[in-house]
N, C-alpha and C positions, 0 to 999 in steps of 0.2 A: 785619715784612717784607710787601711787597705780595703779595697772593694771586696765584697763577699760573693758577688754574683759572677759565676763562671759561664763560659759558653756551653759547657756540659749541662749546667742547670737550666740555661735558657732553652736549649734543645729538649731537655727533659720535660719542660712545660709546653713548649711550642709544638713539638711533633705530635703528641696526642691531640692537642687542640686542632692542629692542621687536619689530622685524620678525622676528628670529630666534625669540623666544618665541612669536610668532604661529604657528610651525610646528605645535606641538601644539594650539594653540587652533583653528587652521584645521581640523586633522584632527578635533578634537572637534566643531567647529561643523558641518562638512559631514556627518560621520557622524550627528550628532543631527538635523540638518535633513532628511536623506534618510530616516533610520529613523523619524522622527516620523510619517511618512505610512504607516508599517506598523502603528502603534498603540502603546499604553502599555507593552506587554510588551517590544517591541523597544527602546523608550526606556529602560525600567528596566534591562534586561539590558546594554545598551551602556554605561550609566552605571556599574553595579556592576562589570561585568567589566573595563571600561576602568580604573576606579579600582583594582581589584585588581591589574591589570597594572602600574600606575604606582607602587603601593606598592613593587614590586621595583625599578623604575627609579630611584626617588628615592635609593636607596643609592648608585647611581652618580653621581647629581646631587650628593649630599653630598660624595663623594670629589672630584668635579671642582671644587667650590668651594675645597677645600683646595689643589688644584693651582693654581687661579686666583690665590689669595692669594699663594702662594709665587712664581709667575711674575711677578705684578705687583710684588712686592717686589724681585725681581732686576732687573726692567725699570727700576724707579725708581733702583736702585743702578748702572744701566748695566752690569751683569754679564751681558751678553747670551749669552755662550757657555754658561752653565749652564742656560739655558732648555731646550735640546734634551735634556740629560741628565734634567732634571725630567720632561719630557714622555715620554721613553722609559721611565723607571721607572714613571710613571703608566700607560702603555700595558700594561706587563707585569702590573701589578696588576689593571687593568681586564679583561684577557684571562682571568685566573684567576677574578675575581669574577663576570664575565659568564657564564662556564661553570657556576659554582655556581648562580647565579640561574636559568639556563635549566633546570638539572636539577630544581630545586625546582618550577618551573612545570610541567615536563613530567610529573613523577611524582606531584605532590601537589595540583594545581589542583582536580581533581574532588572530592577529600575536603574541602578547605578551603572551596570554594564551597558544598558541601552543608551544611556546618556553619554557614555565615554567612547563607545565603539561605532564606527561608521559602517563597516562592512556587515551586511546581514548574515553572511556565511560565517564569519569569524564570531559574531555575536551568538549565533545558535550553538556553535561548537563550544564557546566559552561557558555558556549556561550548562551544557552537558558535563563539563569538567568540574565546575563549582558544585554541582548537585551532589557529587560524591566527596569532593575534597573538604567541604565545609565542616564535615563531621569530625575532622581531625584537629580542629583549632584548640580545643582544651588540652589534648595530649601534647601538642606542640608547645603550649605555654608551660606545662609542667616539665617538659624536656629541657627548655631553656633554663628553668629554675635549677634543675639537677646539674646542668653543665656549669652554671654560675657557682654552685656549691663546690664542685670538684676543682674548678679553676682557682677559686678563692683559697682553697687549702693546698694548692699546688699538687694535687693528686689526680692527674688527668688521664691515666691509662684507661679508666673505665669509659671515657668518651670514645676511645679507639674501639673498644669492644662493642659499644652501642652502634657505632658507625658501620662496623662489619655486618652486624645483624640487620640494620636498616637497608644497607646496600644489597645484601643477599635477598631479602624479602622483596625489595622493589624490582630488582632485575628479573627474578624468577616470575613474579606476577605480571610485570610488563610484557614479558615474552608470552605468557599464557593468555592474558586478558585483552591486550590490544589486537592481536591477530587471531585469537581463538585457538591457540595450540594446546596440545595435551588434554583435549576434551573440554576445555573451558569455553564459555561463550565469547564470540568476537564482539568486543565492546568499543574498539577504536579509542578515541580520546577519553571516553568515560572509564575505560579500562586502566588507562595511565593514572587517572585520578584515584581510582579505587586501590590500585597498587601502592600509591604514595600514602594513602590513608592507613593501609595495613602496616606499612613500614613504620609510620609514626607511632602506631599503637604498640608495635613490637618493641620499639626503643623505650617507650614509657614503662612497659612491663619489666624490661630488663633493668632499667635504672632503679625502679622501686625494689625489686628483688635484691639487687646488688647492695643497695644502701641498707636494707634491712639486715643483711648478714655481714655488714662491714665490721671488722674487728674493733675499729675505733668509734663505733656508733655511740657507745656509752660515754666516751671521753668528750665527744662533741655534743652530746645531748640530743641526738637524732631519734626520731620516732618515740619521743617522750613528751608527755603532756606538760605544756608550759602555760603559765597564767598569761592571759591576754594583757599586754602592756601597750597602752595607747601612746605613751611617749616613744617607745621603740618603733611602733608602726609609723608614728609621725616622723621620726628620724629617717627611717627607711624611705618614706615617700619624699622627704626633703632632698635626699640624694638621688632617688630614682626618677622623680617627676621630670627634671630637666632632661635626663637621658631618654626617657620615654618620648617626650616631646621632640627631642633631637632626632631620634630614630624614625619617628613618624614623619617629620618634615623631610628628612634625608631620603627615606625610601619612597615617600609619597611623591617627591620631586622626580625620583628615578622612574616611578610608574608613569608620571606625566611625560617623561622623556619618550617612553615607548608608545604612549597614546598618541603623541604628536607624530611619531614615525609611522604609526598605523595609518594616519591620515595622508601619508605620502603614497599609500597603495599597498596591496596585499603582498607584492614582491618585496617591497621595502621591509614590511613586517617580518616576512620569512627570513630575509637576510639578517635582520637584527636578532631574530630568535636564535639563529646559529651563532652569531657573533657573541651574544650574551652568554650562551652555554660555554663557549671556549673561554670567554673572559672570566667567568666564575671559576673555572679551573685555574687560570693564571693567577687570580688574586686570592686563592685559598691560602697560600703562605702569608700574604699581606695581612689578612684578618687574624691568622694564628699568631704572628709575631707582634701585631699591634695589641692583641688581647694579652699576650705575655707582658708587653710593656705596661699595660694597665695594672695587672695584678702585682707585678714586681715593684712598680712605683708605689702603689698603695702599701704593699708589705714593707718596703724599705723605710718608708716614712713612719709606719707603725713601729718599726724597730728603733726609730730615733736617729736615722741617718739620711736626712733629706739632701745632704751635700753629694750623695752618690747618684742622684736622679739622672743627671746629664750623662754620667758614665754609663748607666744602664741603657739609656736610649741609644747611645752610640754603639754599645756592644750588641744590642738587639738588631739594630740596622745593619751592622756588619754581617751578622749571621743571616739576616733576611736576604741580603744581596748574594751571598754565597749560595743560598737555596734557590733564589728566583732567576737570576741571570741565565744560567744554563737552560732552564725550561723555556724562558722567553726566546732565547736565540734559536732553540730547536723548533719552536712553533713558527718563528719568522722565516726559517729556512724552508719549512714544509707546510705552507698555508693551504695549498690546494688539497693535500692529503688529509689535513685536519678537517677541512670543510666537507670532503667527500665521505667522512664518517656519517654525516647527517643526510646525505642525499645521493641518489644514483645519477642525477642530472649534472654533468660536468660543466655545462654552461652556467648553471646556478651556482655551483661551487666557485667558479671563477669570479662571479659577482661579489662573493663574500670576502675574497682575498684582501681588497684594500682596507676593509674595516678591521680585519684580523691584524694587519700590520699596524694600524693606529692603536689598537688596544695593547699591543706588545710594548710600545713606548709608554702608554698610559699606566701600565702595571707597575713600572719602576717608581714613578712619581706617586702613585697611590700608596705604595708601601711606606715611603718617606713621610708623606702627609699624614697617614693614619697613625703611624708610630707617635708622632708629636701630638696628634689629637688625643690619642688614648692616654698619653702621659698627662695631658691637662685633666682629663676625666679621673685618672688615677690619683691625682692630688686631692680629689674630693670636690674640686671646683667645677661641678657638672653644669652649673648655670653659665659659667664663663664659656664652657665648651659649646653650650647651646647657642649663645650669642655669636660666637665666632663662626660656627657653621651656618647659622642663619644668614649672616652677611655674605658668605661664600655661595650659598644656594641661590640667593637672589641674582648674583652674577651668572651662575651656572644655568638657571632656567631662562634668563634673558638671552644667553648665547644659543641655547637649544631652540628657543622660539624663533630667533633670527635665522638660524641655519635651516630649519625645516620649512621656512617660508621663502628663503633666498636661493636654495639649491635643491636639486633632485638627487644629489650624491650622498648616499647614506654615510659613507666614511667620514665626511666633513662634520656631520652631526656628532659622530662618535669622538671627535676631538674634544668634546666637552669633558670627557673623563680625564684627559691629560690636564686640561685647564683646572679642573677641580682639585686634582692631586697637588699641583704646583701651589695654588692659592692656600690650600689647607696647610701645607708644610710651612709656608712663609708666615701665615697668620699665627699658627700655634707655636712656632719657634720663637717669634717675637714675644708672645705672651709668656712663655716659659722663661725667657731671658729678663723680661721687664717687670712682671707681676710678682706680688708677694704671696705666692701660692703655698709656701711652707708653713704658713700660720693657720691653715684651714683645719678645723676640728671636725672629724667624722664620727 
């Protein structure tokens, strides 16, 4: 059968997701760019505290992927009326989960950060950051749920709009609150956290308003009272639980990556903060196209055409390369200029350059690996995806632990990202070739 998915449709889904993913990237970029002018302590603290916060949010992100897979499957089946019920059951779970996550952040953050961070200066600054940022966890959880809904129904322009709002709010308030401009108090790292909190609330308010006035709201059964269905909730959790666990493992290990680097010294933490910020910009297309792979694979299986799955993966990867390679080449040519955005210290900028060059190569392999990984998840075999990544993460963390103890060169530790992308691509490709994933019922 002639494939139905075109490059135009891939870009139609991927581009708004890319811009949507830029929301957290822009927040991280602006926070890091502004705080870099306060010194390596502020850089290291914003990196570690921000990652600590996101360890909690990725649980919600994992749950949202499960919702996205099921919504995309029902959309492909043209069973539109069930989408509202799925979203409502997801919202109930998110409310409970978000409240639990906030409680853990509120009561345990100081103890957990004290256990994880060696530098007293970075620890104190991290507590100041979390003091404000923790209040946004529930809004972030609902924002993930809204994005899952719109990605699942392949209507992703709203994600672009929410990103613009978040970015504008964050940039303006960063400028005002970090340095005390335009009559606002000078709050330093606390100001960056408060700005991010306001940005998250603004996105939630926009998503809610947009969904309420959506012309197809009635067709999808959104904002409509649905009877509580324990079987539906059980099905959602069956798909979502492995993705929640996988996201927690994956991001938790990445957090450990930076905790181990912090133990190499405050300068190493500062270098990695800048490297991470640039890396998140580079891999934004990676996450967008891999999410596109996920929803298209789920949708095409729902339409009854599993034979098109490999065609879709190859088509998505081709467009990913067209998008990513020019950006990577540009950053590789001007690494000092990129690093100088974050600091006035030219010597420090030079220290960041080797790590930037490593992540440029890592970005390409991350895109390939994540596309095949999301294809595995898109088939509904989220447990298989969890097992595959767990095996890779064991190798990944062993490599990081070895490098942080055998060398003082930060860029060698960052080679872990390249290793992860290569292994993810190989393992998931072999699974898609050899496993009987087309028989999975979601």
